[in-house]
N, C-alpha and C positions, 0 to 999 in steps of 0.2 A: 601718737607722738607723745613723748615724754620730754619735759624740759627740766634741767637741773642747774643749780648754781654752785660753783666751786667755792670751797672755803678760802678765806683770805690767805691762809698759810699753805695752800695746796702748791705743789711744785709747778714750775712754769710749763712743764710738759704733761700736766695732769690729764688733759683731754686725750692726748695721744696714748698715754699709759692706760687709761680706762678703756679706750677704744680697742687697742691691740690685745690687751691682756684679758679683758672681761667681755666686751660686747661683740666684737667682730667674730670670734670663734663660734658663738651661738648663732648669730644672724647668717653667717656664711653657710652653716649646716642647714639652716632653714631655707635658705635660697637654693641650695643644691637639692633639697628634698621637695621643692616646689611649693612650700608653704608661703613663701614670699616671692614677690616679683621685683622688689627693690628695697633697699634700705639706705639711710644716710645718717651720718653723725655730723652735725653742723654747729659751727660757732657763729656768733653774731658778728657781722661786718660793721653794722651800725648799731650802737648800743641804745636801743629803745627800752631795754631792760638792764638789769645790773650787769656790769662787766663780769666776765667769768661765767656767763650763762651759755649752756650748750644744749642741743636737742638731739634726741635719738628718734628717728622716724622710720617706720617701715610700712610697706604696702603689701597687703595680702589680697589675693583674688577672691577669697572666701572668708566668712566668719570663722570657719573651722581652722583656717590658717592662723588666726589670732590666738585661738586656744592652743594650737601646737607650739607657737612661739612662747607663750606663757608657760607651758609645760616644760619646754626646753630650758627656759631660764630657771625654773624650779629645780630641774634635774642638775643643771650646772652648779647651782648653789649647794645642793646636797652632796655632789661628788667632790666639790672643791670648797670646803667651808670657809676659807679665807677670802673668797671673792667678795662677799657682802661687806665684811669689815673693811676691806681695802677700798671698795667703792665709797663706803660711808666715811672713811677717813679723809677723802678728798672733796666730798660734796656736802652741802647743807641740807638737812632733812626739810627745813622750812622753805627751801627754794625749789622744791619739787612740784611739778604740775603735770597732769596727764590730760590728753584730749583723744577722743575717739571720733573720727570723721568718716562719714559715708560719702563716697563719690560715685556719681553715675557716669563719669567721664571714661574715655577710652585711653588706656595706657599703651603707648607704642614705643 
């Protein structure tokens, strides 16, 4: 899971823009390829963190799936060099956090 904080001057629809133009195309491809079994882009309903915080979460059935997603992200940035600056123009670098969680649960 990765958490990000929007810049104060980010447009009101920044999370939707980031989701649809940058994140969803990569994660949908990984879902279709079987590298993922789920993904979510979530905004806080209760602000326990800074307002404007959102998270990108994905679940992979294997560690190899995580590597495939990371590779797909790198490939997307290489093929569309404006993605990273667009993302960075709406998010604070200091507000970024990553978590890697191992679950032994059953996903249905």
